[in-house]
N, C-alpha and C positions, 0 to 999 in steps of 0.2 A: 476508716472513721471509729468503728467499735471498738478494734487493736488499740488507737490510738488513746479513745478515751478511758478505758479499762489500766492500760500504761498509766496515764495522766492522775488515774482515781487511786491507785495505789500508792505512787510520789507522793500525790499529796495525802492521806493516812499518814506514812511515818512521818509526815512533818509536823502535822496536828496533836499525835502522839505527845512530839517532844514541847507541845507550848501547854502554858497554864489552861485551867478552864475559859475563862473569860477571854481570852485572846481566842482561843479554838472554837467559841460556838462562832464569834467574830466572821474569822477565815471559815470556817465551815458554810457558810451563808454566802460568802463574796465565791468560793469555789465553783458552789452550786449554783449560781448566777450564770459563772461561764464554761460548764460544764453545760446546761441547757441551751445557753446560745450557742453553743460549737454542734451538739447534734443536730439542731435543728436547722441550722446554715447546711451541714453536712447532707442532710434529709433533702433541701431543698437543691442542693448540687445536682444529689442522686437520682432525683425526678427528672430536674432537666437534660441530663443526659440521654436519660430512658425518654424523654419526651422527643429528643433529635431523634433516636435511633427509632423509632417508630415511625417517624415522619420523615425520615430517610428512608423507609424500607417499604414505605405506603406510598412515594413518588414515582411514576411514571418515567420511563426514559425515550426518548428518538435516538435512531440514526439518522445521521443524514449523509447526504452526497452530495459535495458543491465542486462548479464547475468554473473555472476564471479562464476569460481570454482577454485580449488586447495587445496592445502595446506602447512600449515603455521606452525612454531614454537608455542608453544604455548605462551611464549613470545609477542607474535609477536599479536595476537589473536585481543587483543583490540585496536591496531591500524590500523586496515582494512578499518571499515568505516571512520577514518580519514582518508585516502588514499582516498577513493571512494571519499569523500565531497569533497578534494585539487582538484582533480581532474575535478569534477563536476564544482564546481565552478571556474577556472582557465577557463573552456570552456563557461561560463556567462549561465550554466544550472541549473532550477529550481528542484528541486526533489519533485515529488507528492506524490510518492507511494516507498517505501521501504521495505525489509523484507531477514531474511537471520536465517542460521542455521549450528551449527558444531559437530561433531562427534570425539573422539577420536580416536587415529591412532596407533597401535602397535609395539613397534621401534622393529629393526630385521638388517638383514643383506642389502645391497643393492639392490638385487634382491629385496629381501622379500618388500620392502620400493617402488622400483617401481612401485611395481605390486599391492599398494595398492591404487592406482591412477590410473584409464585409462581413455584414450579419445577416440570417438570414433565422425570424423566429415566427412559425406560426402559420408557414408562406408568404410572408412580408419581409421584405430586405429591407433592412436599417441602415441608412447613411452613419458612420460614425463622424463625428466631429475629430476637426484637427488637435495635434497635440499644442500647447503654446508654446511658444518659442523660448519666452523666457531668458534670454542671451545664451541658448545651445541649441542654434540654430542648423550645425553645421554636424552636431554632437550626430551620431551613427542611431537606429530605429534595431526595437528590437522585438520581435513578435514573440507573444506568450500564451502559454496554454498550461492550467495545472489544474487538478484534481484531488479531490480530500475525500475520506470517510471520516466521519468523528461522532459519538454519543453525548447527547446534553439532554439533563432534563426536561422534564416537558414544558413548563411550568419556565421555563427560557427561553422558548422559541421565539415568541415575539421579539425576546430583547435582540435574537441571534440579525432575526428580518430589519429589522431597522437596523443595524448595525451594519449589514450589510446594506442598504439603501443610502448609509449616510458616508460608511467610512470602506466601503469596496475597494480593493488596493487596483484591479481593472477594470477596464470600460464595460465587460459582461460577467455577466454571473450566472448561473443555473441552480437551482438548489432541489432536492427532491427528497422529502421527509418518507422513512417509514413507518409501520403501525409501531405502536409499545413494543419496548425491547428493552432487555435486560443489560447493562452491563456485563463482559464474559471474563471470570478471572481464567488462569489455568488450569483450577480444578474444576470449579463450577461446571454443569451442564446449561448449554446455552443454543437455544433455538437455532439462531442466525450458522452459528457455528456447525451444528449439527447438519444443518443444511450444505454447506462447502465441504465438509470432512465425511458427507457420507452416512453419519448414523442414525440416519431418517427411512425408516423402510430397509428397501432393497437398494437404495442409492449407494453407491457405489464411485467411489474419485480415484482420479490417476493424473500422473503429470507425461506431457508427450512432446518431447526434443525434436528438433528439424536443425539440421546444418546442412548448407550445401552452398552455392553459386545463387548470390543474389537477381531475381530479377521478376518485372511488375507479374503479376495473376498466380502467383502462387498461394498467397494465401487464401483466397476466392474457392479455387481447385478443394484445399485442404479443407476447410469449413462446410462445403457442398458435403466432401464424402462422410465427415464429419456424421452431417445431417440425418444421411441415408441411413445412418446406425444409430440414432436416436442419440446423439452424443451433444451434449451442451456446454461451451466453452463459458466459464467461469471468470477467468484470468489470463490473458496473454501478453508476452513479453516479446517484442523482436529488437534484435541486438544487431546492425551490421558494424561491419569490419573488414578484417585481412589477416593472413597469416602471420604469424610473428618468427622470425625467424630464429631469434635466441630460443625459443621456450617450445619450439615446432610445438604450437597447437594457437587456437585461433587467439584473436588478441580484439575485443571490440576495440571502438572508433569514439573517445570521448564527445568529438563534434557529428556524430553521425556518419553515414556513407561509408561506400567500402565495398569491394568483391564478393565479400561472402557475408552470409548471417544466417543466425540460431534465430530458431523462437522455439518459446519456450510455453504451451498453453496447459492452463489446468482443465482436465474434464469434469461432466458430473456426465453419470450414466446409469441407466438400470441391471442390476447385477442377475436378475433373474430372465429378462429377455434380451442383451447385448450379448451377441458371439464374441468372445474377445478377439480367437483365432482370427476369424476372420477380421477383423477390422486389423490386429498386428499385421497381416498381407496386406489388406489395401492401404493403410499407410505406409507401409513397406513401398508397392506402387506405384501409387497417386506421386508419392514424396521421389523417387527416382524419375519420373513424366514431368514433372517441373522443377527439378533442378537440386531438389534436398536428396542426396547419396545417402546420407547419414540422419537415420530415424532411430529411434529408440521411443515405446509407451510404457513406464512404469507405473505401477498399481498399488496405492497407498495402500490395500491389502495384504501385499506380497513384499513390499520393503516397505516400513514404516517409517525406517532408521538412516534411507539413504535419499541424499536428492539425486541421484543421479547411478545408473549404474556403472560400474566400472569397463563394462565391456564398450559404450559412448563412449567415454571418455578418451580410448585409446584408439575407435574408429573415426572420431574426430581429431585429433592428432595427424593418424597416419592421412585424412583427407588432406591438412593443412602443409604436410611434408609433400604429398605429391600434388599439389595445385603450387609448391613455389619451385618444385623442379620443373613441372608443366610451364608456368611461365620462365622461368631460365634459360629452358634451354628451347622452348619457341617451337615448339614441335611441328613436322611439316605435315602431319596431316591437319593439328588445328587450323593453320596457315592455310590449310585448300579447303576447308568446308568452313565459313562463318560461321554459320548458324548455332553453334555452337555443341550441336549434337555432337560430335566428333568428340569434340571436348569432354564432357559429360559422359561419356564412353570410354574414354583414358582415364580418367579421373578415378571412374569405378573401377575396374581393372586392377588399379593401382591400390585402391585402400583393400580391394580383396585380396591384392599379393601380400599383404601390410598383414592382413589377418591372421593369412593362414602361415606368414614367419615369424 
């Protein structure tokens, strides 16, 4: 504004010098009034902007974890995310992480429909209401569970609560609020991100990859072993699927299910007290016992720019190829031993042979 004022003043001086004395005096008075109005309005705008910046920096933020569960008509499944986004937008919340999944539900009597979705809170079982027919009685039902993490100004928390009470997209929701938080940028230091990335004290992070034949009880054994080492799980992603003959690799199933599974587990551990070499050995041992013949532990301090090690990808491909060959050949050893232990041994030998070759 000051530069613009000086430019206007210089232009005005040149124009005044070319006018008669009487007209120049009156023109000076008019322009002085205009310049005062301009400078005062500019100062007011600067003060207002500064006030907004001060208010923004002074306001505190909350992080919130939300879960939504319920059942919807199949035609409404695509609208759920839109309704969630509208609620969060109206509350001034920025979504940082989100995920969800759907499963089909069988149609039947009202009693069967009410039993297909069960809610228990604080030890009490809550009977959910029946969805209104509205001319869609024969339309399939979907069971839905969604979660998201978002950050919003502290003063908007009450708005979010009210919106959830009146406009929740599903029948059941839970909400967990953090202490005061600061929105993290890619370059600024952030306590929440430091907790996850291991930048606080001796805390370190890493990623555990497990791949093999899917079967019940695997995750229980893996997490039990991690707990013995004092390792915490911060994020878990499980994908089931099968081998892809064209790519000779694992192909996750879009609808879920399949003979093979891959787990990606983000872990947090104390670098000073954790024996990482013993942890690696125990992961490989327990993994082979429960059916995960291909394992990999990647520490963030060792491989900051790699999502997973190349050797893990090659071993996963080798296992997928061996599994395909095993299924197509219908090995006699596998047919004679139905418990699957011989099958895992055969697959393990083929993976090792592929690594050597």
